[in-house]
C-alpha positions, -999 to +999 in steps of 0.1 A: -589-521+340-557-520+360-531-546+350-495-553+361-479-580+340-445-594+349-422-612+326-386-622+323-384-649+350-369-683+344-342-707+353-306-693+356-274-707+370-258-692+401-238-661+391-261-654+362-283-625+354-320-619+346-340-588+338-376-587+350-402-564+334-435-552+347-458-536+322-486-515+337-519-503+323-551-488+335-537-461+358-513-431+356-481-450+359-459-419+364-477-410+396-471-443+412-442-456+432-432-491+421-418-520+440-406-555+435-414-581+461-405-617+462-418-648+480-398-679+484-415-712+492-426-714+528-415-678+535-432-645+538-433-620+510-404-595+513-396-562+497-367-564+472-365-529+457-385-498+452-385-467+430-405-436+436-423-414+411-392-392+410-370-423+405-353-424+439-346-460+447-342-483+477-331-519+481-331-547+506-297-553+521-296-588+506-297-575+470-278-542+473-250-540+447-265-569+427-300-557+417-310-525+400-346-512+397-355-487+370-386-473+353-395-461+319-426-438+322-429-436+284-434-474+283-453-477+316-428-503+326-406-510+356-376-532+355-355-552+379-320-561+367-306-590+387-269-598+386-248-623+404-278-644+413-277-668+442-298-698+450-314-678+478-328-654+452-351-682+441-387-670+445-418-657+428-412-620+421-442-597+422-446-562+409-465-536+430-478-502+423-489-478+450-500-442+453-520-426+481-544-453+492-542-473+460-521-505+456-520-530+427-502-563+423-491-584+394-495-621+392-458-629+397-430-645+377-409-674+389-371-670+392-352-702+399-314-700+405-299-735+402-271-754+386 
């Protein structure tokens, strides 16, 4: 059974930091590219960051220099370190795994940036 379980979300003040985790099971994690998406209220889901099976990374322009995606294949986990958080980063963050024609999603974790 494939599972992606996100954790680490919460309420943080502007300028603060959070680290999201996504624990994967039920598939060969190391083969899969991993992505973090987010969806703010009333907006479409958008790609935040991605990391390939060989650990090359890409980021949305809005988070470059503030967010870092990484993966630990030994732990079947992908991370998103978020620094210098802004109110516009408030959203539900989703983990995504994809490889060839297969794609899986987590249930999401809420990140709220507010004073």
